[in-house]
N, C-alpha and C positions, 0 to 999 in steps of 0.2 A: 396298339399301340398301351403300354403301361406306365403307370405313374413315372417314374423314372425318366424312361424319353419324355413325356411331356412337359417333366422337369426342367429334363436337360436343352429344353428348345427353349424355355423359359428363364434361362439362366440370368441371361444378363440383366436380365429385370428384377428378378427375386433378388440377387448379390446389391444391383443397386439401392436397392429399398433395404436389405440389410446392412448397409454401411450406412444408411440415411437413420433411419432408424438406432446404431448405438450411438453415431454423434448427436443425435438428439436424446440420448442420457445425461448429455456433459451440457452446462450452464449456455444458455444462448448465444451469448459473446465467443465463445469456446465455438459451437456447432460452425459458425460466421466463418470463423478462421481454419475450422476442417473445411468445410465445402470451398472456401476459395485460394487456399492457400494450397500449390501442388507442389513445390519446390522441399522433396525430401528433410535437406536438413534444417528448412525454417520451422517445417513442422513432420516431426516425425512419430508422434502417434495418431496421425492423419497417415500417412504413409504405412503404418506398419500396417493399420486396420484394415487399409485398401488390399494392399498384399495378402494380408492372408485370409480376408474373407471368402474367395474366389476357392482357389484350391480348395479351404475347407467343405463347402459346398459342395465341389466336387468327390470329395472323399466321404462324405454323408452320403451324396449319391451311388457311389461305384465302389468303395472300397470298404472305410469303416477301420483302416488298417490303425493301431492305437498310438505307436509312436509317430505317424506323419502328421495326426490328428492333436495329441500333446502338443509337439513342436509351433504349431497352425495358435492353437489356443496360447501357445505364453506367448504370441504376441502381442494379445489380443489384451488376454486378462493381464499381466503382468504390469502392467500398466496402469494399471482399476487397482492393485492390491499395492502397488506405491501410491499412488493418490487417494490410499483409504477411504476407498466406496467399502462397503458392505460388503460381504460374502454375495449377501443374495443378487446385493448389485452389480457384481464385479462378475457370476456365472450368469446374468439373468440376460446378456449379449445373445446366447445363442438361444434365449426360450423365446427370443423376438423373431426368429425364423419361423417357428410353429405358424405362429399368424400368419406370418408372407405368405406362407406356402398355402396355408388354408383358404386365403383369403381370393390369392392369383389363380386355385388349382376348383374352385365351389362348385361353378358350374361342371367340371370337368368330370367332378366326384360325383356330382349327382346324375348325369346322365350318362357316363362308361363306367359305370360301378369300379372308380377306384380307392373306396372306403380301406378294404382291406389291404394295399400301398398301402393305402396313406398310415396307416396305423401301426406298420412293420417301419416306414419314414421316420415317425416318430418314438418309436420303439429306439431307435438308433441316435436319435438328437436328443433323448434324454439320456444314453447313455456318457452323447458328448456333454454336457452336462454334467455330468458328475466326473468326470477329466477335469473341464474347466475349474470343480472345486478344487481337483488334488493341485491344480497348477498353481489356485490362489493359493490354496493353505501350503504349496513348499514355498511362494514367493513369500509368503507373509512370515513362514519361520525363519527363511531367510535374514529377513530385514529384524526380526527380534534377535537373530545370533548373532549378527552384525552389530546390535545394540550393545547388546551384551558385551562382546569385545571392545568397544568403544569403552563403554561402561569400565571393564577392566583393567585398562587400558591409562586411565585419568590418573595423574596429579595427584594425590591427596594432600589437603592443608591438615587433615583428620586420619589418625590414625585408627587401627582397630574396628572397633563396631560401627564405624559409623562407614562403613564400607561395606555392610552389607545389607542388600537391599532392603529382604523383609521387616529385616530386623529396625531399620532405620522408617518405616510405615507402622511399625508396631508402636514405637517410642512416640511418632507423632497424635495417634488415636491414644496414646497413653497406656498399652498393654505393656506386656511382657519390662522386664528389669536385665538381666545380662546379657551375657556372650550364651550362656548356656538354651536362652529361647530361641537362637539362632534358626530356622529350620530347613537352611543349605538348599532354600527355593530359586537364592541366587547363582549357584551355580561355586560360591565362592568357598565355600567348607565352614566348618566353626571359625569365628575370629577368637581371636588370641588377644 
């Protein structure tokens, strides 16, 4: 028997521990809500986590298909990106799996010599972490894109220079005097 077969036998236990570990990364009152509220409409975050973790585990064991992993990670990481988790906190959910697998297979790795298999699996998990970071960044970029679009659509009481974010920030800091100071970092171009 190889490590993948052993992990497939222990799948339910590992997936349950992984889900609980992800839940525990939230505040304690939220953890209780996630664990006890099973209604998908009342608890969409918990439902998305529960629905994605099992197939993601299967993908790590069997396929490592980038497209499938990306869509499963999207269900888990997107919420964390919107909730303003730092990047490390958002992608750490994948890292939790390493410890769980080590804890659940320690005896077998020592006695059956699955160390090479474990290293290979951990490399797949590392790749999954990189994909999770890509998902996180894509979500954060979309959030900032939406914020910028909203800013551009705002009705302004003040015209001209007040519309440029970089100009307004520099004015607050006492730097810059005129429209030529616009760095175009706001995407609006030089104000007139």
